[in-house]
C-alpha positions as CSV (number, residue, x, y, z in Angstrom):
1,M,39.1,9.6,-13.6
2,S,37.2,7.1,-16.2
3,T,34.5,8.4,-17.5
4,H,33.2,5.5,-18.6
5,T,29.5,4.3,-17.9
6,K,29.3,1.7,-14.8
7,L,27.6,-1.2,-15.1
8,S,25.5,-2.7,-12.2
9,E,25.2,-6.1,-11.1
10,L,22.1,-6.9,-13.9
11,P,24.0,-5.9,-16.8
12,A,27.2,-6.8,-15.8
13,T,26.4,-10.5,-14.7
14,A,23.9,-10.2,-18.4
15,I,27.1,-9.6,-20.8
16,C,29.0,-12.9,-19.6
17,G,26.4,-14.8,-18.3
18,N,24.5,-14.9,-21.7
19,D,28.0,-16.8,-22.6
20,I,28.4,-19.0,-19.9
21,S,24.5,-19.9,-19.6
22,S,24.6,-20.6,-23.4
23,S,26.3,-24.1,-22.4
24,C,22.7,-25.8,-21.0
25,L,22.1,-25.7,-24.7
26,Y,24.8,-28.6,-25.6
27,V,26.7,-29.4,-22.5
28,S,24.0,-31.7,-20.8
29,A,24.2,-33.6,-24.1
30,L,27.6,-33.4,-24.2
31,S,28.1,-35.0,-21.1
32,I,25.7,-37.7,-21.3
33,L,27.1,-39.0,-24.4
34,Y,30.3,-39.3,-22.8
35,A,29.2,-40.1,-18.8
36,G,25.9,-41.8,-19.4
37,Q,24.0,-42.1,-16.9
38,Y,26.6,-39.9,-14.2
39,A,26.4,-36.8,-16.5
40,W,24.9,-34.9,-13.8
41,I,27.6,-35.9,-11.3
42,S,29.9,-34.5,-13.8
43,L,28.5,-31.5,-14.4
44,L,28.0,-30.5,-10.3
45,L,31.9,-31.5,-10.1
46,V,31.8,-28.8,-12.6
47,G,30.1,-26.6,-10.1
48,G,32.5,-27.8,-7.6
49,T,35.5,-26.6,-9.7
50,L,33.5,-23.5,-10.9
51,F,32.7,-23.0,-7.1
52,L,36.9,-23.1,-6.6
53,F,37.7,-20.3,-9.0
54,R,35.4,-18.0,-7.8
55,K,37.4,-17.2,-4.9
56,I,40.9,-17.5,-7.4
57,Y,39.3,-14.6,-9.7
58,G,38.1,-12.9,-6.6
59,E,41.5,-12.7,-5.3
60,V,43.4,-11.4,-8.0
61,V,40.5,-9.3,-9.4
62,G,40.4,-7.6,-6.3
63,A,43.8,-6.9,-5.6
64,L,44.1,-5.6,-9.5
65,P,41.3,-4.7,-10.5
66,L,42.3,-3.3,-14.3
67,N,41.1,-4.9,-17.0
68,G,43.0,-8.0,-19.0
69,G,42.3,-11.1,-16.9
70,A,44.5,-13.6,-16.9
71,Y,47.0,-11.0,-19.0
72,N,46.4,-8.5,-16.4
73,V,47.5,-10.5,-13.3
74,L,50.6,-12.3,-15.3
75,L,51.8,-8.5,-16.5
76,N,51.9,-7.6,-12.9
77,S,53.4,-10.8,-11.7
78,A,55.6,-12.5,-13.8
79,N,56.7,-10.6,-17.3
80,K,55.0,-9.0,-20.7
81,S,55.9,-12.4,-22.3
82,A,53.9,-14.6,-20.1
83,A,51.3,-11.9,-19.9
84,S,51.3,-11.6,-23.8
85,L,50.9,-15.7,-24.1
86,A,47.6,-15.5,-22.1
87,A,46.3,-12.4,-23.9
88,C,46.7,-14.5,-27.5
89,L,45.0,-17.7,-25.6
90,T,42.0,-15.4,-24.6
91,I,41.9,-13.3,-28.0
92,L,41.8,-17.1,-30.0
93,S,39.1,-18.1,-27.1
94,Y,36.5,-14.7,-27.9
95,V,37.3,-15.5,-31.9
96,A,36.1,-19.6,-31.6
97,T,33.4,-18.6,-29.3
98,S,32.1,-15.5,-31.3
99,V,32.0,-17.6,-34.5
100,I,30.6,-20.6,-33.8
101,S,27.8,-19.3,-31.4
102,A,26.8,-16.4,-34.3
103,N,26.8,-19.5,-37.1
104,E,24.9,-21.9,-34.8
105,A,22.2,-18.7,-33.9
106,I,22.0,-18.7,-37.6
107,H,21.0,-22.3,-37.6
108,Y,18.8,-21.9,-35.2
109,A,17.1,-18.9,-37.2
110,V,17.0,-21.0,-40.2
111,S,14.1,-23.3,-38.0
112,F,11.7,-19.9,-38.0
113,F,13.6,-18.8,-41.4
114,P,14.1,-21.7,-44.1
115,S,15.2,-18.5,-46.8
116,V,18.6,-17.0,-45.0
117,P,21.7,-18.2,-46.0
118,I,23.8,-20.2,-43.3
119,M,27.5,-17.7,-44.4
120,M,25.6,-14.7,-45.0
121,G,23.0,-14.7,-41.9
122,T,26.1,-15.2,-40.0
123,V,28.6,-12.1,-41.3
124,G,25.0,-10.3,-40.7
125,L,25.0,-11.3,-37.0
126,L,29.0,-10.6,-36.3
127,L,28.1,-6.8,-38.1
128,L,25.1,-6.5,-35.8
129,F,26.3,-7.0,-32.7
130,F,29.6,-4.9,-34.3
131,L,27.2,-2.3,-34.7
132,L,25.9,-2.6,-31.6
133,N,28.9,-2.2,-29.8
134,L,29.7,1.4,-31.7
135,L,26.8,2.4,-30.1
136,G,28.5,2.1,-26.6
137,L,28.7,-0.4,-23.7
138,K,25.7,1.4,-22.0
139,E,23.4,0.2,-25.2
140,S,24.9,-2.9,-25.7
141,S,24.3,-3.9,-21.6
142,K,20.5,-3.0,-22.2
143,A,20.8,-5.5,-25.6
144,A,22.4,-8.3,-23.4
145,V,19.9,-7.6,-20.2
146,I,17.1,-8.2,-22.1
147,I,18.3,-11.8,-24.0
148,F,19.9,-13.1,-20.5
149,I,16.1,-12.5,-19.2
150,I,14.5,-14.5,-21.8
151,H,17.1,-17.2,-21.7
152,L,16.4,-17.4,-17.9
153,V,12.7,-17.3,-18.0
154,T,12.7,-20.2,-21.1
155,L,15.2,-22.3,-18.6
156,V,12.8,-22.1,-15.7
157,A,9.7,-22.8,-17.6
158,L,11.6,-25.7,-19.7
159,C,12.7,-27.2,-16.0
160,G,9.4,-26.5,-14.8
161,V,7.7,-28.9,-17.9
162,C,9.7,-31.2,-17.7
163,G,10.0,-31.5,-14.1
164,W,5.8,-32.1,-14.2
165,Y,6.2,-34.6,-17.2
166,V,8.3,-36.6,-14.3
167,F,5.8,-36.2,-12.3
168,T,2.9,-37.5,-13.7
169,H,4.7,-40.5,-15.9
170,G,7.1,-41.5,-13.4
171,V,10.5,-42.1,-12.8
172,S,10.7,-45.4,-15.0
173,Q,12.6,-44.2,-17.5
174,F,15.5,-42.6,-15.2
175,S,15.8,-46.6,-13.5
176,I,15.9,-48.3,-17.1
177,N,18.9,-45.3,-17.6
178,F,20.3,-46.0,-14.7
179,A,20.6,-49.7,-14.6
180,T,22.1,-49.4,-18.7
181,K,25.6,-51.0,-19.1
182,S,28.3,-49.1,-20.3
183,E,32.0,-50.3,-22.0
184,H,33.8,-48.2,-19.6
185,S,34.0,-48.1,-16.2
186,I,32.4,-45.4,-13.9
187,S,35.9,-43.7,-12.9
188,F,36.1,-43.3,-17.0
189,Q,33.1,-41.9,-17.6
190,L,32.7,-39.4,-14.5
191,F,36.3,-38.3,-16.2
192,A,35.4,-37.9,-20.2
193,G,31.9,-36.4,-19.2
194,F,34.0,-33.8,-16.3
195,A,36.2,-33.1,-19.5
196,A,33.6,-32.4,-21.8
197,A,31.4,-30.8,-19.3
198,M,34.1,-28.3,-18.9
199,L,33.3,-26.6,-22.1
200,G,30.4,-25.4,-20.3
201,I,32.0,-22.5,-18.0
202,S,33.1,-20.9,-20.9
203,G,32.3,-17.1,-20.8
204,F,32.8,-16.8,-16.8
205,E,36.6,-15.4,-17.5
206,S,34.9,-12.7,-19.7
207,S,33.7,-10.9,-16.1
208,A,37.2,-10.1,-15.3
209,N,38.2,-8.0,-18.9
210,Y,35.5,-5.8,-18.4
211,V,36.2,-4.8,-14.6
212,E,37.1,-1.5,-15.1
213,E,33.6,-0.9,-16.6
214,Q,31.4,-2.4,-14.0
215,D,30.6,-0.5,-10.2
216,R,32.6,-1.3,-7.2
217,G,31.6,-4.5,-5.5
218,V,29.8,-6.0,-8.7
219,F,32.5,-8.1,-10.2
220,P,32.6,-11.1,-7.0
221,K,28.6,-10.8,-8.0
222,T,29.3,-11.7,-11.3
223,L,31.1,-14.9,-10.1
224,R,28.5,-15.6,-8.0
225,N,25.8,-15.0,-10.3
226,M,27.7,-17.4,-12.9
227,W,28.3,-20.2,-10.8
228,L,24.6,-20.4,-9.7
229,I,23.8,-20.6,-13.2
230,V,25.8,-23.4,-13.7
231,T,25.6,-25.5,-10.8
232,V,22.1,-25.3,-10.9
233,F,20.8,-25.7,-14.5
234,N,23.2,-27.8,-16.0
235,P,22.9,-31.0,-13.2
236,L,19.1,-30.6,-13.3
237,I,18.5,-30.5,-17.3
238,A,20.8,-33.4,-17.6
239,L,19.0,-35.3,-14.9
240,L,15.2,-34.5,-16.5
241,A,17.1,-35.2,-19.8
242,L,18.0,-39.0,-18.4
243,S,14.1,-39.3,-16.6
244,I,12.7,-38.4,-20.1
245,M,14.2,-39.9,-22.8
246,P,16.4,-43.3,-23.7
247,I,19.9,-42.4,-23.2
248,G,20.7,-44.1,-26.9
249,E,18.1,-41.0,-28.1
250,V,20.8,-38.2,-26.6
251,H,22.8,-39.0,-29.5
252,N,20.5,-38.3,-32.1
253,H,19.5,-35.1,-30.5
254,E,22.7,-33.2,-29.5
255,A,22.7,-30.5,-31.4
256,S,19.3,-29.9,-30.2
257,L,18.9,-31.5,-26.7
258,L,16.9,-29.0,-25.2
259,A,14.4,-28.1,-27.8
260,F,13.6,-32.0,-28.2
261,M,13.0,-32.0,-24.6
262,G,10.6,-29.5,-24.8
263,E,8.8,-31.3,-27.4
264,R,8.1,-34.3,-25.4
265,S,7.5,-32.9,-22.2
266,G,5.3,-29.7,-23.4
267,G,4.5,-29.8,-26.7
268,H,5.4,-27.6,-29.7
269,W,4.9,-24.6,-27.9
270,L,7.8,-25.0,-25.7
271,A,10.3,-26.7,-28.4
272,W,9.7,-23.2,-30.8
273,L,10.3,-20.8,-27.7
274,V,13.8,-22.7,-26.6
275,S,14.5,-22.7,-30.0
276,L,13.7,-18.8,-30.0
277,D,15.8,-18.6,-26.8
278,A,19.1,-20.7,-28.4
279,M,18.9,-18.2,-31.4
280,L,18.7,-15.0,-29.0
281,V,21.3,-16.4,-26.3
282,L,23.5,-17.6,-28.9
283,S,23.5,-14.2,-30.1
284,G,24.3,-12.7,-26.6
285,A,27.7,-15.1,-26.8
286,V,28.7,-12.9,-29.3
287,L,28.1,-9.6,-27.5
288,T,30.1,-11.2,-24.9
289,S,33.0,-11.7,-26.8
290,F,33.2,-7.8,-28.2
291,V,32.7,-6.7,-24.8
292,G,35.2,-8.9,-23.0
293,V,38.0,-8.8,-26.3
294,S,37.5,-5.0,-26.5
295,G,38.8,-4.1,-22.6
296,L,41.3,-6.6,-23.3
297,M,43.2,-5.3,-26.3
298,K,42.9,-1.5,-24.9
299,R,44.7,-2.9,-21.8
300,M,47.3,-4.5,-24.1
301,T,47.3,-0.9,-26.1
302,L,48.0,1.0,-22.8
303,D,50.8,-1.4,-22.7
304,R,52.5,-0.7,-26.2
305,I,51.7,-4.0,-27.6
306,F,49.3,-3.0,-30.1
307,P,49.6,0.7,-32.3
308,Q,48.5,3.3,-29.9
309,F,45.5,4.6,-32.7
310,F,43.8,1.5,-31.1
311,L,42.9,3.6,-28.0
312,K,41.0,6.3,-30.2
313,E,36.9,6.1,-29.6
314,N,33.8,7.2,-31.3
315,G,31.6,10.0,-29.2
316,R,30.0,6.8,-26.6
317,Q,33.4,5.5,-26.0
318,A,33.3,2.9,-27.6
319,P,36.6,1.9,-29.2
320,Y,35.6,1.3,-32.6
321,Y,39.7,0.4,-34.4
322,I,39.7,-2.8,-31.7
323,L,35.7,-3.6,-32.8
324,F,36.4,-3.4,-36.2
325,L,39.9,-5.5,-36.2
326,F,38.1,-8.1,-34.1
327,F,35.3,-7.9,-36.6
328,A,36.9,-8.7,-40.0
329,L,39.2,-11.1,-37.8
330,C,35.6,-13.4,-37.2
331,V,34.5,-12.9,-40.9
332,A,38.1,-13.8,-41.9
333,I,37.8,-17.3,-40.1
334,L,34.2,-18.0,-41.2
335,L,35.3,-17.8,-44.6
336,S,38.8,-19.5,-44.2
337,T,36.7,-22.7,-42.8
338,N,33.9,-22.0,-45.8
339,G,31.6,-22.1,-42.6
340,N,33.1,-25.5,-41.4
341,L,33.5,-24.7,-37.9
342,Q,34.4,-28.3,-36.3
343,A,38.1,-27.2,-36.0
344,L,37.3,-24.2,-34.2
345,A,35.9,-26.4,-31.8
346,G,39.7,-27.4,-30.9
347,V,40.7,-24.1,-30.6
348,Y,38.0,-22.8,-28.7
349,T,38.8,-25.9,-26.2
350,I,42.4,-25.6,-25.7
351,S,42.4,-21.9,-25.5
352,F,39.6,-21.4,-22.9
353,L,41.1,-24.2,-20.9
354,S,44.5,-22.7,-20.8
355,V,43.1,-18.9,-19.9
356,M,41.9,-20.9,-16.7
357,G,44.5,-22.6,-15.5
358,L,47.1,-19.1,-16.5
359,F,44.6,-17.1,-14.3
360,G,45.0,-20.0,-11.5
361,I,49.4,-19.4,-11.9
362,G,49.1,-16.2,-12.0
363,N,47.0,-16.2,-8.9
364,L,49.9,-18.4,-6.7
365,L,52.7,-15.9,-8.4
366,L,50.8,-13.3,-6.9
367,K,51.0,-14.9,-3.6
368,L,54.6,-15.3,-4.2
369,R,56.0,-11.7,-5.3
370,R,52.9,-9.5,-4.3
371,K,52.2,-10.8,-0.5
372,R,51.8,-7.4,0.7
373,L,49.4,-6.3,-1.6
374,P,45.6,-5.7,-0.5
375,R,43.1,-8.0,-1.7
376,P,39.7,-8.0,-0.2
377,E,39.5,-12.3,-0.4
378,K,42.0,-15.1,-0.6
379,A,41.6,-18.5,-2.0
380,T,44.0,-21.2,-0.2
381,V,47.0,-22.6,-2.2
382,G,45.6,-26.0,-2.0
383,S,42.3,-25.3,-3.4
384,V,44.4,-22.7,-6.3
385,L,46.2,-26.0,-6.6
386,L,43.0,-28.3,-6.9
387,A,41.7,-25.9,-9.1
388,L,44.5,-26.2,-11.5
389,L,44.4,-30.3,-11.0
390,A,41.1,-30.0,-12.3
391,V,41.6,-27.7,-15.3
392,G,44.6,-30.1,-16.3
393,L,42.2,-32.9,-16.0
394,A,39.7,-31.0,-18.5
395,L,42.6,-30.3,-20.9
396,S,43.9,-33.8,-20.8
397,G,40.7,-35.2,-21.4
398,N,39.4,-33.4,-24.2
399,V,43.1,-33.7,-26.0
400,M,42.9,-37.8,-25.4
401,L,39.1,-37.8,-26.5
402,N,39.7,-36.0,-29.9
403,P,43.8,-35.6,-30.7
404,K,43.2,-33.6,-33.6
405,Y,42.7,-30.4,-31.4
406,V,45.9,-29.8,-30.6
407,W,47.0,-29.8,-33.8
408,V,44.3,-27.5,-35.2
409,F,44.8,-25.1,-32.3
410,F,48.6,-24.4,-32.9
411,E,47.4,-23.6,-36.3
412,Y,46.3,-21.0,-35.1
413,F,48.0,-20.2,-32.1
414,I,51.6,-19.9,-33.2
415,P,51.3,-17.5,-35.7
416,T,48.9,-15.4,-32.7
417,F,51.8,-15.8,-30.5
418,L,54.6,-14.7,-33.2
419,I,52.6,-11.7,-34.2
420,A,52.3,-10.8,-30.6
421,L,56.1,-11.3,-30.0
422,M,56.4,-9.1,-33.1
423,M,54.5,-6.0,-31.7
424,M,56.1,-6.5,-28.7
425,D,60.4,-6.1,-30.0
426,R,59.1,-3.6,-32.6
427,S,62.5,-2.3,-32.7
428,L,64.5,-4.8,-33.2
429,I,62.4,-5.9,-36.3
430,L,62.6,-2.3,-37.6
431,T,66.6,-2.3,-37.0
432,G,66.7,-5.4,-39.0
433,F,64.2,-4.6,-41.5
434,L,66.4,-0.7,-41.8
435,S,69.9,-3.1,-42.5
436,V,68.0,-5.2,-45.1
437,I,66.8,-2.2,-46.9
438,L,69.9,-0.8,-47.1
439,Y,71.9,-4.0,-48.2
440,F,69.4,-4.4,-51.3
441,F,68.4,-1.0,-52.4
442,R,71.2,1.5,-52.2
443,P,70.9,2.7,-55.8
444,L,67.4,4.0,-54.3
445,K,70.1,6.3,-52.3
446,R,67.2,9.4,-51.5
447,S,64.3,7.3,-51.0
448,I,66.1,4.9,-48.2
449,E,67.7,8.0,-46.8
450,R,63.9,9.3,-46.0
451,L,62.8,5.8,-44.9
452,T,66.0,5.3,-42.5
453,S,65.3,9.0,-41.1
454,W,61.1,7.8,-40.6
455,T,62.7,4.5,-39.2
456,N,65.4,5.7,-36.5
457,Q,62.8,8.5,-35.7
458,T,60.5,5.8,-34.9
459,I,63.2,4.0,-33.1
460,K,63.6,6.8,-31.0
461,E,60.2,7.9,-30.0
462,I,59.6,4.2,-28.9
463,N,63.1,4.5,-27.2
464,D,62.9,8.1,-25.7
465,Q,59.9,7.0,-23.5
466,E,60.4,8.1,-20.3
467,F,59.7,6.0,-17.4
468,V,59.0,6.7,-13.7
469,F,60.0,4.4,-10.9
470,F,58.2,6.2,-7.4
471,S,61.1,4.9,-4.1
472,K,60.5,5.2,-0.8
473,G,63.9,5.1,0.2
474,D,64.6,1.5,-1.6
475,D,68.3,-0.5,-0.8
476,I,69.8,-0.6,-4.2
477,A,69.1,-4.5,-4.5
478,S,65.4,-3.6,-4.8
479,L,66.5,-1.0,-7.2
480,N,68.6,-2.9,-9.2
481,R,65.7,-5.4,-9.9
482,V,63.8,-2.6,-10.8
483,M,66.4,-1.9,-13.3
484,I,66.5,-5.7,-14.5
485,Y,62.7,-5.4,-15.2
486,I,63.0,-2.2,-17.4
487,Q,65.9,-3.9,-18.9
488,S,64.1,-7.2,-19.9
489,N,60.6,-5.7,-20.0
490,E,60.3,-1.9,-21.7
491,E,62.1,-0.8,-24.9
492,T,63.0,2.6,-23.3
493,N,66.3,4.1,-22.4
494,R,65.2,6.6,-19.8
495,L,64.1,6.5,-16.3
496,R,63.5,8.4,-13.6
497,I,63.5,7.6,-10.1
498,V,61.5,10.1,-8.0
499,T,61.3,10.5,-4.0
500,I,58.0,12.2,-2.3
501,E,59.4,14.1,0.7
502,N,57.4,15.5,3.4
503,E,57.7,16.0,6.9
504,H,57.3,12.6,7.7
505,F,59.7,11.2,5.4
506,K,62.9,12.4,4.0
507,A,65.1,10.3,1.5
508,P,68.1,8.7,2.6
509,E,71.6,10.6,2.0
510,H,72.8,7.6,0.7
511,L,70.3,7.1,-1.9
512,H,71.0,9.4,-4.2
513,R,74.9,7.6,-4.6
514,D,72.9,4.7,-5.5
515,I,71.1,5.9,-8.2
516,E,74.7,7.2,-9.7
517,T,76.1,3.9,-9.2
518,L,73.3,2.3,-11.2
519,D,73.4,4.9,-13.9
520,R,76.9,3.5,-14.2
521,A,76.1,0.0,-13.9
522,Y,73.1,0.4,-16.7
523,P,74.7,2.8,-19.5
524,E,72.3,1.6,-21.9
525,I,69.7,3.4,-19.7
526,D,69.7,7.0,-18.7
527,V,68.7,7.3,-15.1
528,S,67.9,10.5,-13.2
529,Y,67.0,11.1,-9.9
530,E,64.3,13.5,-8.5
531,R,63.3,14.6,-5.1
532,I,59.2,16.5,-4.6
533,N,57.9,17.7,-1.9
534,G,54.2,16.0,-1.5
535,Y,52.0,13.8,-0.4
536,F,51.9,10.4,-3.0
537,G,48.3,9.7,-4.1
538,P,46.0,10.2,-7.4
539,E,46.4,14.0,-7.5
540,L,50.3,13.9,-6.9
541,I,50.0,11.0,-9.7
542,Q,48.0,13.2,-12.2
543,E,49.7,16.4,-11.9
544,L,53.2,14.6,-12.6
545,C,52.0,12.7,-15.3
546,E,50.4,16.1,-16.7
547,K,53.7,18.4,-16.4
548,W,56.1,15.2,-17.7
549,C,53.7,13.5,-20.5
550,I,54.1,10.6,-19.2
551,P,51.1,8.2,-18.7
552,T,50.7,7.0,-15.4
553,N,51.1,3.1,-17.0
554,F,54.6,4.0,-17.8
555,M,55.1,4.9,-13.7
556,F,55.9,2.2,-11.3
557,I,55.6,1.2,-7.9
558,G,56.8,-1.3,-5.5
559,S,53.9,-3.2,-4.2
560,P,52.1,-1.2,-1.2
561,G,51.2,-2.6,2.3
562,Q,48.0,-3.1,4.4
563,R,48.3,0.4,5.7
564,F,48.3,1.8,1.8
565,Q,46.1,4.2,2.0
566,Y,44.4,3.5,-1.9
567,R,43.8,0.9,-3.9
568,V,45.5,-0.1,-6.6
569,E,42.9,1.4,-9.1
570,E,42.2,4.8,-7.7
571,L,46.7,5.4,-8.8
572,G,45.2,5.6,-12.7
573,G,46.9,2.5,-13.8
574,V,50.0,2.5,-12.3
575,R,52.1,-0.8,-12.4
576,L,53.6,-2.7,-9.9
577,I,57.0,-4.5,-10.3
578,I,58.5,-5.3,-7.0
């Protein structure tokens, strides 16, 4: 059982909510620039899309309540390559979000402290949240809650003051804006505004990346709360902006629209409060990135995509190697762009929308390949397809509006994905590396022999890792699918097939002969068979894990049915493969 701190509804919502609610600072202006007087409709369409994704995420994470988000669902319904694709996109999205948010927060801070250097201030803010995460999730969540509450109070105050301004001054400005003619059709305005506004739901995917740190039943509440924030505040702020100022002025105040609205409706104090809030909530988005990426990379490390030392934690259960790597990566990208982060907007846009799309695809694969897996709620196929269509329209719209985003995205994505593929095929790369060394450096025989011995030992340790499949009398066709999965996705030459017998179940007599047949059919994998008396459950899995020294995430089962008495997360990380 995990001893990690479990988050209740407020801190769990605050961590991801700071990211998604920070969109209020920019998404209304973006939508108005593209959709004009119909921006609030585009923002409502985004809220509708997010409503569809509530059930999509709820079904997937309810069935597989493990960290990793899109990576986790594709790992359990497709294969490791597809899962790694989703993971790379998610990590890129977190890096871009973290760097952009930290940089924008420092830009707001300069309005209060003009002497703060932008680059050094951004690095300092990233360092601050790296150190805060080293204190553990509990301390990090406290900071997130404070920022989240201040942000919501500020938004309510701004909307209240702006609403009073409209009530006392009338709706004449809104009428003028609504009558304004555009060179584009209404349909194009709505489409372009929707595509731009979809960036305002970044952060919705984050909760799924740290679901194991949340109390039971909290995850769907975080989805509901994020949906409410986006659906209420974003269209409302757009309506208020159109009622307070001419559309033509929005472009002049794109970077600080809310502060300008506060200045016009309430005075300098409200503009000051909004700017302070913007600095805090953008900092909160940096915290979201650290928490989300640590949950994802821990899950990937357990599946041997990253080196196992990444799992090391300090006394406060913080994975310090993962946190430091993410901090270093953010600083490296900040320095490589020299603070000009417009290019990162393309990485952020395409990565985030692609992750949302892959999650929808993962939901469909889960329906198709894991029909028997229990889940607390289900999204209809039609709603999933409609959500995927909406994401596809948003992705194509952003590419059409900003074609350069595509090339910038691939500049960052291709190296990242190649590194992930290299980590997945370490044995093959090490073997090729050894061949090159032997060819070019034969004179250095003694050194080469030592290197050879180390490399062979490393390869042997990787391939000697034994895997376990718990069978309940599967026929040879099902067992053959297990062998195909092991051969395609895992670096191992040892598989132990186990049946748990008791007074209610005895293994079929033919099972032993079927396994001998598979052993001969797959000579590269040593297949053994073992019968154990007992009852399948978390206690037996833990006992076998300690007895055989095999981690639970290297143990597999078929998809359990509705009458299976345990939830997937209670089995300690056992994976589903058929």
